[in-house]
N, CA, C and O atoms as CSV, one atom per row, in Angstrom:
chain,resi,resn,atom,element,x,y,z
A,1,MET,N,N,103.676,91.487,91.949
A,1,MET,CA,C,103.601,92.753,92.070
A,1,MET,C,C,104.581,93.449,91.643
A,1,MET,O,O,104.363,94.642,91.432
A,2,LEU,N,N,105.879,92.923,91.405
A,2,LEU,CA,C,107.260,92.893,90.845
A,2,LEU,C,C,107.217,92.654,90.109
A,2,LEU,O,O,107.491,93.530,89.288
A,3,ALA,N,N,106.794,91.063,89.464
A,3,ALA,CA,C,106.908,90.727,88.306
A,3,ALA,C,C,106.099,91.441,87.341
A,3,ALA,O,O,106.550,92.140,86.433
A,4,SER,N,N,105.035,91.252,87.557
A,4,SER,CA,C,103.886,92.125,86.834
A,4,SER,C,C,104.682,93.453,86.072
A,4,SER,O,O,104.696,93.776,84.884
A,5,GLY,N,N,105.351,94.093,87.301
A,5,GLY,CA,C,106.034,95.552,86.947
A,5,GLY,C,C,106.916,95.186,85.948
A,5,GLY,O,O,106.836,95.703,84.834
A,6,VAL,N,N,107.982,94.121,86.297
A,6,VAL,CA,C,108.647,94.067,85.569
A,6,VAL,C,C,108.532,93.680,83.630
A,6,VAL,O,O,108.999,94.124,82.581
A,7,ALA,N,N,107.388,92.338,84.196
A,7,ALA,CA,C,106.881,92.081,82.312
A,7,ALA,C,C,105.894,93.634,82.131
A,7,ALA,O,O,105.246,93.413,81.107
A,8,GLU,N,N,105.683,94.394,82.405
A,8,GLU,CA,C,105.119,95.456,82.152
A,8,GLU,C,C,106.057,96.567,80.787
A,8,GLU,O,O,105.775,97.254,79.806
A,9,ILE,N,N,107.030,96.213,81.426
A,9,ILE,CA,C,108.332,97.272,81.034
A,9,ILE,C,C,108.454,96.487,79.319
A,9,ILE,O,O,108.751,95.293,79.317
A,10,PRO,N,N,108.180,97.305,77.694
A,10,PRO,CA,C,108.860,96.438,76.795
A,10,PRO,C,C,110.201,95.712,76.904
A,10,PRO,O,O,111.077,95.966,77.731
A,11,GLU,N,N,110.237,94.766,75.948
A,11,GLU,CA,C,111.242,93.853,76.100
A,11,GLU,C,C,112.257,94.509,75.549
A,11,GLU,O,O,113.314,94.108,76.037
A,12,GLU,N,N,112.394,95.245,74.841
A,12,GLU,CA,C,113.610,95.947,74.030
A,12,GLU,C,C,113.989,97.142,75.088
A,12,GLU,O,O,114.759,97.870,74.463
A,13,ARG,N,N,113.781,97.732,76.539
A,13,ARG,CA,C,113.944,98.204,77.062
A,13,ARG,C,C,113.891,97.957,78.231
A,13,ARG,O,O,114.038,98.860,79.054
A,14,ARG,N,N,113.657,96.611,78.620
A,14,ARG,CA,C,113.816,96.379,79.525
A,14,ARG,C,C,115.638,95.372,80.175
A,14,ARG,O,O,116.494,94.694,79.607
A,15,PRO,N,N,115.407,95.841,81.554
A,15,PRO,CA,C,116.690,95.588,82.071
A,15,PRO,C,C,116.952,94.022,81.757
A,15,PRO,O,O,116.052,93.336,81.273
A,16,ARG,N,N,118.225,93.493,82.055
A,16,ARG,CA,C,118.488,92.007,81.954
A,16,ARG,C,C,118.176,91.762,83.423
A,16,ARG,O,O,117.354,90.934,83.814
A,17,ARG,N,N,118.962,92.618,84.262
A,17,ARG,CA,C,118.298,92.843,85.404
A,17,ARG,C,C,117.420,91.974,85.999
A,17,ARG,O,O,117.575,91.190,86.935
A,18,GLY,N,N,116.345,92.269,85.219
A,18,GLY,CA,C,114.723,92.762,85.498
A,18,GLY,C,C,114.746,91.382,85.129
A,18,GLY,O,O,114.816,90.628,86.099
A,19,THR,N,N,114.699,90.724,83.782
A,19,THR,CA,C,114.367,89.592,82.882
A,19,THR,C,C,114.988,88.652,84.341
A,19,THR,O,O,114.331,88.334,85.332
A,20,ALA,N,N,116.147,88.423,84.117
A,20,ALA,CA,C,116.802,87.547,85.005
A,20,ALA,C,C,115.979,87.128,85.920
A,20,ALA,O,O,115.648,85.945,85.837
A,21,ALA,N,N,115.429,87.928,87.011
A,21,ALA,CA,C,114.909,88.301,88.279
A,21,ALA,C,C,113.978,87.752,88.371
A,21,ALA,O,O,113.666,87.037,89.323
A,22,ALA,N,N,113.158,88.032,87.125
A,22,ALA,CA,C,111.710,87.569,86.992
A,22,ALA,C,C,111.723,85.709,86.631
A,22,ALA,O,O,110.803,84.907,86.791
A,23,GLY,N,N,112.445,85.589,86.362
A,23,GLY,CA,C,112.592,84.443,85.740
A,23,GLY,C,C,113.036,83.305,86.530
A,23,GLY,O,O,112.509,82.193,86.575
A,24,VAL,N,N,114.319,83.814,87.296
A,24,VAL,CA,C,114.111,83.401,89.181
A,24,VAL,C,C,112.543,83.442,89.481
A,24,VAL,O,O,111.818,82.662,88.862
A,25,PHE,N,N,112.019,84.292,90.373
A,25,PHE,CA,C,111.139,84.236,90.874
A,25,PHE,C,C,109.931,83.401,90.188
A,25,PHE,O,O,109.166,82.873,90.995
A,26,ARG,N,N,109.766,83.288,89.384
A,26,ARG,CA,C,108.716,82.653,88.345
A,26,ARG,C,C,109.081,80.803,88.903
A,26,ARG,O,O,108.261,79.939,89.214
A,27,GLU,N,N,110.409,80.728,88.860
A,27,GLU,CA,C,110.684,79.227,89.118
A,27,GLU,C,C,110.595,78.637,90.380
A,27,GLU,O,O,110.215,77.504,90.677
A,28,LEU,N,N,111.226,80.081,91.495
A,28,LEU,CA,C,110.429,79.519,92.719
A,28,LEU,C,C,109.412,79.473,93.333
A,28,LEU,O,O,109.264,78.700,94.279
A,29,ALA,N,N,108.294,80.476,92.829
A,29,ALA,CA,C,107.006,80.101,92.478
A,29,ALA,C,C,106.529,79.066,92.449
A,29,ALA,O,O,105.801,78.587,93.319
A,30,GLU,N,N,106.982,78.397,91.109
A,30,GLU,CA,C,106.217,77.445,90.550
A,30,GLU,C,C,106.498,75.714,91.469
A,30,GLU,O,O,105.788,74.711,91.403
A,31,HIS,N,N,108.060,75.979,92.427
A,31,HIS,CA,C,109.085,74.574,92.322
A,31,HIS,C,C,108.840,74.748,94.157
A,31,HIS,O,O,108.802,73.735,94.855
A,32,GLY,N,N,108.711,75.965,94.684
A,32,GLY,CA,C,108.827,76.368,96.239
A,32,GLY,C,C,109.955,75.574,96.729
A,32,GLY,O,O,110.820,75.118,95.982
A,33,PRO,N,N,109.928,75.399,98.142
A,33,PRO,CA,C,111.348,75.416,99.122
A,33,PRO,C,C,111.340,73.721,98.660
A,33,PRO,O,O,110.429,72.898,98.566
A,34,ASP,N,N,112.601,73.665,98.465
A,34,ASP,CA,C,113.465,72.148,98.678
A,34,ASP,C,C,112.980,71.407,99.972
A,34,ASP,O,O,112.137,72.024,100.623
A,35,SER,N,N,113.288,70.450,100.349
A,35,SER,CA,C,113.486,69.858,101.565
A,35,SER,C,C,115.015,69.959,101.965
A,35,SER,O,O,115.962,69.962,101.179
A,36,GLY,N,N,115.059,70.032,103.186
A,36,GLY,CA,C,116.598,70.099,103.746
A,36,GLY,C,C,116.701,70.806,104.863
A,36,GLY,O,O,115.630,71.059,105.415
A,37,THR,N,N,117.963,71.320,105.509
A,37,THR,CA,C,118.325,71.739,106.349
A,37,THR,C,C,117.803,73.096,106.636
A,37,THR,O,O,117.099,73.416,107.594
A,38,LEU,N,N,118.503,74.305,105.106
A,38,LEU,CA,C,118.313,75.316,105.198
A,38,LEU,C,C,117.396,75.644,103.974
A,38,LEU,O,O,117.536,76.599,103.210
A,39,ALA,N,N,116.747,74.990,103.944
A,39,ALA,CA,C,115.558,74.215,102.316
A,39,ALA,C,C,114.691,76.262,102.437
A,39,ALA,O,O,114.783,77.211,101.660
A,40,ASN,N,N,113.936,76.097,103.820
A,40,ASN,CA,C,113.145,77.229,104.043
A,40,ASN,C,C,114.027,78.975,104.211
A,40,ASN,O,O,113.722,80.095,103.802
A,41,TRP,N,N,114.624,78.699,104.621
A,41,TRP,CA,C,115.449,79.905,104.765
A,41,TRP,C,C,116.470,80.375,103.543
A,41,TRP,O,O,116.638,81.593,103.478
A,42,SER,N,N,117.263,79.460,102.440
A,42,SER,CA,C,117.444,79.653,100.997
A,42,SER,C,C,116.529,80.299,100.396
A,42,SER,O,O,116.652,81.322,99.722
A,43,TYR,N,N,115.117,79.400,100.756
A,43,TYR,CA,C,114.205,79.398,99.514
A,43,TYR,C,C,113.876,81.577,99.749
A,43,TYR,O,O,113.811,82.452,98.886
A,44,ALA,N,N,113.745,81.667,101.425
A,44,ALA,CA,C,112.940,83.139,101.514
A,44,ALA,C,C,114.165,83.778,100.978
A,44,ALA,O,O,113.866,84.598,100.110
A,45,ARG,N,N,115.652,83.677,101.226
A,45,ARG,CA,C,116.681,84.394,100.812
A,45,ARG,C,C,116.758,84.845,99.035
A,45,ARG,O,O,116.932,85.974,98.576
A,46,HIS,N,N,116.585,83.677,98.356
A,46,HIS,CA,C,116.038,83.865,97.037
A,46,HIS,C,C,115.163,84.268,96.242
A,46,HIS,O,O,115.250,84.286,95.015
A,47,LEU,N,N,113.874,84.768,97.195
A,47,LEU,CA,C,113.136,85.690,97.124
A,47,LEU,C,C,112.757,86.965,97.187
A,47,LEU,O,O,112.021,87.716,96.548
A,48,ALA,N,N,113.566,87.023,98.283
A,48,ALA,CA,C,114.111,88.532,98.378
A,48,ALA,C,C,115.766,88.998,97.602
A,48,ALA,O,O,116.490,89.976,97.788
A,49,GLN,N,N,115.855,88.186,96.992
A,49,GLN,CA,C,117.124,88.579,96.173
A,49,GLN,C,C,116.462,89.133,94.921
A,49,GLN,O,O,116.723,90.216,94.399
A,50,ALA,N,N,115.390,88.060,94.430
A,50,ALA,CA,C,114.750,88.303,93.444
A,50,ALA,C,C,114.005,89.590,93.311
A,50,ALA,O,O,113.875,90.204,92.251
A,51,GLY,N,N,113.398,90.046,94.779
A,51,GLY,CA,C,111.969,91.208,94.357
A,51,GLY,C,C,113.467,92.101,95.097
A,51,GLY,O,O,112.996,92.801,95.994
A,52,ARG,N,N,114.463,92.235,95.060
A,52,ARG,CA,C,115.568,93.475,95.224
A,52,ARG,C,C,115.949,93.851,93.703
A,52,ARG,O,O,116.259,94.922,93.180
A,53,ASP,N,N,115.757,92.141,93.052
A,53,ASP,CA,C,116.898,92.928,91.416
A,53,ASP,C,C,115.532,93.525,90.289
A,53,ASP,O,O,115.525,94.022,89.162
A,54,MET,N,N,114.291,93.100,91.463
A,54,MET,CA,C,113.162,93.078,90.333
A,54,MET,C,C,112.872,94.802,90.392
A,54,MET,O,O,112.619,95.458,89.381
A,55,LEU,N,N,112.959,95.359,91.725
A,55,LEU,CA,C,112.816,96.405,91.839
A,55,LEU,C,C,113.460,97.371,91.826
A,55,LEU,O,O,112.999,98.511,91.776
A,56,ALA,N,N,114.566,97.088,91.868
A,56,ALA,CA,C,116.134,97.643,90.819
A,56,ALA,C,C,115.915,97.801,89.164
A,56,ALA,O,O,116.335,98.753,88.505
A,57,ALA,N,N,115.546,97.240,88.906
A,57,ALA,CA,C,115.043,96.694,87.585
A,57,ALA,C,C,114.204,97.818,87.137
A,57,ALA,O,O,114.498,98.474,86.137
A,58,ILE,N,N,113.039,98.081,87.948
A,58,ILE,CA,C,111.799,98.625,87.839
A,58,ILE,C,C,112.355,100.379,87.707
A,58,ILE,O,O,112.078,101.239,86.871
A,59,GLU,N,N,113.275,100.413,88.979
A,59,GLU,CA,C,113.652,101.963,89.122
A,59,GLU,C,C,114.892,102.452,87.862
A,59,GLU,O,O,115.415,103.515,87.529
A,60,GLU,N,N,114.969,101.264,87.502
A,60,GLU,CA,C,116.399,101.990,86.195
A,60,GLU,C,C,115.820,102.106,85.379
A,60,GLU,O,O,115.885,103.144,84.721
A,61,HIS,N,N,114.974,101.074,85.045
A,61,HIS,CA,C,113.790,101.736,83.601
A,61,HIS,C,C,113.036,103.002,83.579
A,61,HIS,O,O,112.908,103.642,82.535
A,62,ARG,N,N,112.313,103.544,85.195
A,62,ARG,CA,C,111.944,104.721,85.055
A,62,ARG,C,C,113.139,105.759,85.295
A,62,ARG,O,O,112.720,106.917,85.280
A,63,GLN,N,N,114.409,105.657,85.495
A,63,GLN,CA,C,114.859,107.256,85.434
A,63,GLN,C,C,115.697,106.590,84.133
A,63,GLN,O,O,116.871,106.552,84.499
A,64,ALA,N,N,115.620,106.205,83.163
A,64,ALA,CA,C,115.846,105.770,82.007
A,64,ALA,C,C,114.531,106.904,80.594
A,64,ALA,O,O,114.701,107.391,79.476
A,65,GLU,N,N,113.656,106.843,81.328
A,65,GLU,CA,C,112.085,107.074,81.025
A,65,GLU,C,C,112.413,109.153,81.425
A,65,GLU,O,O,112.213,110.206,80.819
A,66,ARG,N,N,112.877,108.822,82.500
A,66,ARG,CA,C,113.103,110.303,83.028
A,66,ARG,C,C,114.107,111.041,82.882
A,66,ARG,O,O,114.207,112.163,83.379
A,67,ALA,N,N,115.132,110.371,82.038
A,67,ALA,CA,C,116.460,111.308,81.642
A,67,ALA,C,C,116.003,111.456,79.666
A,67,ALA,O,O,116.564,112.251,78.912
A,68,ALA,N,N,114.672,110.276,79.159
A,68,ALA,CA,C,114.977,110.787,78.129
A,68,ALA,C,C,113.621,112.069,77.948
A,68,ALA,O,O,113.538,113.039,77.195
A,69,ALA,N,N,112.919,111.663,78.744
A,69,ALA,CA,C,112.025,113.006,78.384
A,69,ALA,C,C,112.192,113.880,79.006
A,69,ALA,O,O,111.244,114.321,79.656
A,70,ARG,N,N,113.535,114.532,79.073
A,70,ARG,CA,C,113.711,115.853,79.515
A,70,ARG,C,C,114.217,116.372,77.984
A,70,ARG,O,O,114.364,117.578,77.787
A,71,PHE,N,N,114.439,115.512,77.053
A,71,PHE,CA,C,114.822,115.754,75.723
A,71,PHE,C,C,113.840,116.100,74.999
A,71,PHE,O,O,112.736,115.815,75.464
A,72,ALA,N,N,113.873,116.773,73.723
A,72,ALA,CA,C,113.174,116.872,72.659
A,72,ALA,C,C,114.055,116.135,71.326
A,72,ALA,O,O,114.816,116.741,70.572
A,73,GLY,N,N,113.700,114.589,71.272
A,73,GLY,CA,C,114.417,114.095,69.897
A,73,GLY,C,C,114.696,115.145,68.742
A,73,GLY,O,O,113.906,116.067,68.539
A,74,ARG,N,N,115.712,114.993,68.082
A,74,ARG,CA,C,115.535,114.874,66.372
A,74,ARG,C,C,116.782,114.431,65.893
A,74,ARG,O,O,117.954,114.591,66.235
A,75,LEU,N,N,116.039,113.676,64.777
A,75,LEU,CA,C,116.957,112.668,64.348
A,75,LEU,C,C,118.249,113.102,63.196
A,75,LEU,O,O,118.147,113.503,62.037
A,76,GLY,N,N,119.603,112.810,64.128
A,76,GLY,CA,C,120.798,112.916,63.207
A,76,GLY,C,C,121.287,114.464,63.994
A,76,GLY,O,O,122.309,114.935,63.496
A,77,LEU,N,N,120.751,115.182,65.003
A,77,LEU,CA,C,121.279,116.134,65.784
A,77,LEU,C,C,121.227,115.818,67.178
A,77,LEU,O,O,120.631,114.809,67.555
A,78,PRO,N,N,121.963,116.815,68.205
A,78,PRO,CA,C,122.074,116.492,69.285
A,78,PRO,C,C,120.588,116.568,69.989
A,78,PRO,O,O,119.671,116.878,69.229
A,79,PRO,N,N,120.375,116.402,70.889
A,79,PRO,CA,C,119.028,116.674,71.880
A,79,PRO,C,C,118.967,117.812,72.428
A,79,PRO,O,O,119.875,118.147,73.189
A,80,VAL,N,N,117.922,118.639,72.178
A,80,VAL,CA,C,117.838,119.955,72.641
A,80,VAL,C,C,116.666,119.885,74.228
A,80,VAL,O,O,115.537,119.400,74.310
A,81,PRO,N,N,117.440,120.520,75.212
A,81,PRO,CA,C,116.736,120.507,76.470
A,81,PRO,C,C,115.667,120.598,76.391
A,81,PRO,O,O,115.667,121.589,75.661
A,82,LEU,N,N,114.493,120.350,76.560
A,82,LEU,CA,C,113.471,121.166,77.017
A,82,LEU,C,C,113.123,122.071,78.422
A,82,LEU,O,O,112.226,122.910,78.508
A,83,ASP,N,N,113.779,121.797,79.163
A,83,ASP,CA,C,114.366,122.271,80.677
A,83,ASP,C,C,115.267,123.474,80.189
A,83,ASP,O,O,116.404,123.233,79.784
A,84,PRO,N,N,114.726,124.909,80.224
A,84,PRO,CA,C,116.657,125.582,79.658
A,84,PRO,C,C,117.370,125.876,81.119
A,84,PRO,O,O,118.010,126.918,80.973
A,85,ARG,N,N,117.562,125.254,82.821
A,85,ARG,CA,C,118.413,125.635,83.407
A,85,ARG,C,C,119.587,124.833,82.959
A,85,ARG,O,O,120.698,125.039,83.448
């Protein structure tokens, strides 16, 4: 779900952190855990880190969208606040 959320963000506005985390998630999902003593623990840890980073990237994008929506854009001029407060 988080990977599809990151994928919905247009590439030019997608945070690099989200792009990297989605790539890590894809690799982990394709290959699964390795064999070894701590393989399952390491796999779960990397999945959790990728999820955290994707969630942070989505939130970063949402905050940027909210901040941009507060101003009316005028080419070559400073932005005009829409909220007079």
